[in-house]
N, C-alpha and C positions, 0 to 999 in steps of 0.2 A: 505183663499179660500177653499171652501168645494169641495173636490175631488169626493164625492159620492162613496167612496170605502167601507163604512161600510157594513159589511155582505157579501161582495163579496168574492168569493173563489179564492185564488191566489196560484198557484204552482210555486215554485222557484227551478229550478235545480241548483246544485252547491251551495245550500243555507246554507251549513254548515260553509263556510269560505269566506273571502274576500268580493267581490262585492255582491255575492249572499246572504251572511249573512246580509250585510247592507240593501239589498233590502227587505229581509224577515222582518227585524226589522222595516223598514219604513212602510211596508204594515200593520203590526200588529199595529203600532202606529196610523194608519188611520182607524182602526176598521175592517180590513179585516180578514177573516179566512185564515190562511197560512199553506201550506204544504211544507216541505223541501224534496228534492230528491237528493241523493248523493250516491257515491259508498261505502263510509266508514260508517258503522253503528256506530262505535266509535265516529267519528266526528259529526254525526247527533245527537247522544244522548247528547253530550257536547253542541252543538249549541242550541238544544231545551231547555236544562236546563238554559242556559244563557238568551235566549229570554223569557222564562217563568218567570224568576226572575225579568225581567224588565217590565212585563205587566200582564194582567189578563188572557190572552188566550194562552194556550200552543200550539205550532205548531204541526201539524201532521207530522210524519217522515216516509219515505219509502226508504229503501235501494234498489238501482238498479244500474246495470252497463249499462249506456245509450249508450255505444258503440255498444250494441246489440239491434237490433230491437225488439226481443221478450221480453227483459227485460223492454224496454220502454212501450210496450203494457201492460205488466203485471202491471207495476207501475201505468199506467193511469187507468186501470180497478179497481185496489185497491183504488186509490184516489177517484174515482167516487163512489165506494161502501161506503167509509167511510165519504165522505164530500158532496156528491151530485154533481150537475152540476158544471163544472169548468168554471169560468168566465175569468180568466187571467192566462197566462203562461209567466213567465220570465225565459229565457234560459241564464244561466250563468255557466253551468257545462263544465268542460274540459279545460285544458290548454296545448297547444302544447309545447313540450320541445324545448328549444333553442339549437342550434348546431353551433360550429365553422364550417366555410365552408368546410374545409378539412375533416370533420367528416360526411358529408352528404352521405347518400346512399339511396337505394330504400326503405329500411325499415323505415327510418326517414320520408320520404314523406308520406308513408302509415299511420304511427303512428299519424302524425299530422292531417290527414283527419279523422281518427277514433276518436281522442281525442276532436277535436273542431267542425268539420263539422257534422259528423254523429250523435254525441250526440244531437245536436240541431234538425237535420232533423228527427231523430227517435221520439223525443218527440212531435214535431209538427205533424208528421204523426199520432201519437196516439191520439192527442187531437183536431186537427182542424176539423175532420169530425163531432164530436159532437157539437162543437161551430157553425159550419155552419148549422147543422140541427136545432139548436135553434134560429139561426138568430142573434147571438150576440157573442162577445168575443174579446179579445185583446191579442196580443203576442208582447213581447218586447225581442229582441235578443241582448244580450250584446256581441259585437263582438270585435273590436279593430282596431286601426289605422294602425296596421301592414299589413292590407289588402289594404291600400292605399299608404303607403310609405314603400318601401322595405328596410329591414334591413339585413345585411349580416349574422347576427346570429339568424335570425328569418324567414328564407325563407319558410320552410315548413308550419309553423304556419301562416305566412302572406298569403300564397296561399290558405290555408283553410279559412281564414277570407274573402278573396276576393270572393271565391265561395259562402260563406254564405251570403255575402251582395247581390249577384245576386239572390240567392234563396229567400231571404227576400223580395226584391223588386218584383220579379216575382210572388211569392205566394200572396203578397198583392194585386196585380191586379186580381188574380184569386178569392180570397176570399172576396174582397171588396163588390161585388154585393151580397154576402151571409151574410153581416152584421158583418164580422170579420175584424178587423184592425191589420196589422202586421208592426211593425217598428223596427228599430235597433239603438243602441247607439255604437259609436266607441270611447272607451276610449283610451287615450294615456297612459303614465306611471301613475300607481296608486300605492300609498303606500301600501305595504303588501308583502306577500310571493313571488308573481311572480316577483315583482320588485327586491326583494332581490336576487332571482335566476339570474336575468339578470345582476345585478351588480356584482355578484360573477363571472360570466363568463367574463365580461368585465375586472374585476380585474385580472383574470388569463391571459387574452390576453395582457393587457396593462402594468401590473405591478403597476398600480396606486392604491392608497388606496380607499376603498369603500366610505369613507366620501368625498374624493376629487371628485370622479365621481358623487356622489349624488348632491353635491353642484353645480358642473359645469352643470349638466343636468337641474336642477331647474332654474339656472340662464338663460338658453336659452329659457325658457318658457315665453312668453309675460306676462302672469298673475303672474309670479314669483314663482310658486310652482307646484309640482305634485298634482294630484287629491287625495282626500280622498275617500274611497269607498262610504261614505255617499253622496258625490257630485253626483256620478253616480246614486245612489238610488233615489234621488229626481227627476231626469229626468225620470227614469223608472216609478215612481209614476204618473207623469203627463201623459206620453204616454199611460199608462194603464187606465187612468181615463176618465170620460165623458167630462172633460175640453178639451181633445184632440180628440173630436168626429169627426173632419174633417181632422185628420192627419193619413195617412196610406202610406206605401211605403217610409217613410222617413228614411234616414241614418244620424244620428246626430253626428258630430264630438265633442269629449270632450277631447281635449289635451291642453287646455289653450291657443289656438291660435298658437301652435308651427308649425303646418304643413299648409302651405298656398296652400291647394289643394281644388278643387271643390268636 
């Protein structure tokens, strides 16, 4: 299937690791021009080198702390100067820390909103006006099932995810008439660093071995496994492409059928 992404300019936040990195690799493979935005310049340089070695086009990298609105605006202007008009934004930056319930305090709730909610909002605020002015654009927010199914060790992050889902659907209705589509993906457990951190906390609480918890968790998934980051990236490609031209305001669950929720 031709996704018509060749030559499109795609910005991926959190593109240096995990799902963001997988999304960047997938867009490059489709012929898009890709930019990575992340807080760590070291991680950005490493990711860019890995992506360049796998293809012909090196990604552009911009270091920015997207918890700050001014940094997001600066990153957007730099990207536009270096790459021209931005066609696609994939938001995958920021991971809210997990906490045991007894460790929750006001700072934990604020930190989760800064890490997950405001990183996405700030980048959309920076790029959506330009997309609307041009009458075209696509945004894919990689959020998480934690915003639909409460977990006792992920309450602040889940609350941020819920707020982000509402913002995604609401902004889709506002920007749809302006030619901009905004959708979301809700991954469940995905193999990688974030899952490793969750397993470490569960191990500390339960005393069970990591391998035991991992096997038991995957057994509960109807599809029999946790997602690979590349699984999420393929859906992001579709949502950003012209093949999804009539899809906006959608929130797509990707947890292998684990959560029977609407």
